N, C-alpha and C positions, 0 to 999 in steps of 0.2 A: 678851766682845769683846776683841780684841787693842786697844791703846792707843797713843798715841805714844811713850809711854815704854820701850816696846820696840824703838824705835830704836837705842838704846845696845848692844843684843845684837850682836856680830860677825857678819858676813855670813856666812849660811847655817848659823848655830846650828843643831844638831840638839835638836828640841823632842820628838821620839819616836822610836822605832825606825821606820825607813824614810821619817820625814817630816822635813823641814826648813822655819826660820822663813823665809819671802822676807825678802830684805834690802831693809832701808829706806835709802835712798840720796836721798831728795826732802825730807829735813827742813833747815828754813831754818837758816842760820847762826846759832848761839847767841851773842849780844852778850857780849863781853870788856870787861875795863878798867871804869874809873869808870862809862861809861854803861851798860854791864850791870849794874853793881851799882844803880843808880838806879832800874832796873825794877823793883826786887824790891818797893817798895811804889808799887801803883797804886789812886790814890784811885777812880778809875772802878770797877775791881773790887770795893772795898770796898763803893762805894754800891751796884753791882749786886746784889751777894753778901745785903747786909744789907735791902735792899729785897725781894728775891726771898723771902729768909727770912721777914720779915714776913709779906709776901701769902701763902705757902704756911700759916702760922699762923691768919692771918684764914679763909682757906679751909676749911681743915680742921677751924677749931671753930664758924664761922657756923652751918653747917647740921647740928649735930650736939644732942642732947638735946631736940629738938623735932621737930615733923612740918612740912611745907612750909605745910599749912594754919595751924598755928600761927606759923610765922615771918612768913606771909604778913599775919597781922592785926598783927604789929610791923613790917611794911615793911621785913624783912629781907634786902639783897642782891636777888638774883633771885627769891626764895620766891614771889612773886605770880604772876611769869610763869609760873613751872611748878607750881603749885600744882594748876591744876586740868587738867594734860596726864594722856595716858595712862600707865599703869604703865610702860611700857616707856620711854617719855621720860622719865620721872621717875627711872628706874633708870640709864639713862643720864647723866642732870645729875649724879647723886651719884657715879657711875664718875669722870666727866669732873671731876668736884672734887679727887677724892681722888688720882688718877692726874695730874692736873696739877701737885697740891701737891707732890706726890715728885717731879716733874722740876723744879721750882722749887727745892727744898730741895738736891737733889743738883748740879744742873748747874753751878752756879756753883764747887764744889771741881773740877769737871774742868778747869777753867782754871789751876789753881795750880801751875806747874811746876814749883815745890820739891818739892809732894807726890808728882805722878807721879814724879819721878827718886828719892823716898826710899820708895814705897809703890806699886810698878806694879802689884802685884795688887788692892790695894785700888781702884787707879786702874780697872781692868778691871772689877773688881766693881761698882762706883759707874755705870759706865758703862754695864753690862748693866741696871741697874738704869733708869737715865735712860732709856734707849731703850724699856724698857717702858713707862714713866709718858711719855713721847710716842707710842708707838705706841696704846698705850689711848685718853689722852687725847684724840690726834686723831683716832680711830676715832668716839669718844662724840660730841666736837665737831661733827662733822659731823653727827650723829644730832640733837644739840638744836638746832642752827642751822635747822634745819626748822620750829620752835616757836619762833623769835625774836620778841620784840615787837617789834621793826620791821621786822618782815615780808621782803620781798623784799631790801631792803637788808642786813638782817642775815642771811638766809640766803645770799648772795652774796659778803658779806665775811667773816662768821664761816666760812663752807662754803670759800672759798677758802683760808682761814687754817690751816683744820685740813689740807686737802690738802697745801699747802705745809710745813707741819710736820711731817706724816709722811715723806715727801718727801725732807726735807733730811736725817731723822734715818736713813732710809733709805741715802742718799748716802755719809752719813758713816760707818756700817756697812760698807757695801761699799769703801771707800776704806780701810778700816783692814786688812779683811779681805786686800787685795789688797798690802798693803804700803805704800801711797801717804801717809805720815805728813802731809806739808804740805797736801794736798788733804783728809786726814781734818779735819784741824784748821780748814781754812777752811769743811768743812759743820758741823762743831759750832758754828763762830762764827754761821753762817745759821741754824741749827736752834734755837741758844739765845736769838738775838735773837728769835724767833717765840715762843720759852716765854714770854718776859720781855712778850709784850703782854698777860698778864694783870696786871702792874705797872702799864704805860703806858695799859691801857683806863681804869684810874680815874683816874691824872693827868690823862688828857685830859676825862675826864668832869668833874673837880675845875675845870680851868681853863674848859671850856665853858660849865659853870654860874656862876663867876664874872664871864664875860664878859656874860653876860645880865642878870646882877641889875640893874646900875645901871640896865638901859632898861627893866625888867621892872614898876619901882615897888615900892611897898611892901606891894601888895595880890598880889604875883604868886603863883601855885600852885606850890610847890615841886615837884610832881610833873611838873606841865609842863616846868618847866625841866630837869627830868633827863631827861624824854623827847625834849625837843629835843636836850639834849646827846648823849643816848645813840646816836641815827639813826646820824651820821657817825663814831662811833669804831669802826665794825664796821670800817671799811677804816683811820683814823687809829691805831688801836690796833697796828699792825702794819707798815705800809707805810713809814713813817719807820726804823723799827729795821731794815728790810731793807738801808735806804740806808745807815746807818749801818754796818752789818754788812760792807758791801761796802768802805765806806771802810777798814775797820779791817783787813780782809782785805787791801787793797791796801797798806797802811801797813806791813803786817807782811811784805810782799812773796810772799803766800800765793797759789795759783792761784786765778786767776779763772773764772768761768762758762764753761763751754763746751759749746755746743749739739751738738757732734759729738764721740763717743768717740774715744780716741786710737789706735784699732786702724782706725777710718775714716778718720782722718787720714792715718795711714802707708799705708795701701791706696791713697787718693787721690794719695800722692808718687809 
């Protein structure tokens, strides 16, 4: 997958006989001076990267070494939800865990501008790996949303997340293939905001369980507290992420959402 780092190539640079690389002219200006240097350390990105890596490690290790039936007896994660599902649903669940974990591991690296400039080839390779993780993770996420423990709320919440996840990844890929670097960066922010739902889901569950606990009494059933908290996170895990992503995009002067294509806008004019 071509990447934002290719924008540093000269306009019309030849990539192969008879082919030229599209000119990248829409890259947002790079900060210079003290303000630009201050942006090299970004605590927010560090937090996102570390929490994503931690969550990927949890996802990739929690469901290995034992069957879903055995894990369900230990009340591990979502094992009890999928232990009695058909084999096709269980396979989709394992694939979702694996490929979503890969996307969480690789995604934060794509936002480190220094790495993009110094290792553009690696950035392209990791970009392809990330998008494969998103594509398979989204498809299998849509499949397993039909078996959600919170029924229709889970299907519509997690199903919508899966569709938007795949769509934003596709839009990011199409933008960079067309040489629209700034647009590519905007779609990658949106896409990873949805990838990060794996982290915010757990955070929201913890918050909602903690909010219920003082009112539930000492004899409260932890399983019931979890189920009550889990129902709204089908939407809470990703809707605030989308809002934050759009704020970050606007703050960086990247292209906003367009409901019509540039070609349609030019034709109307």
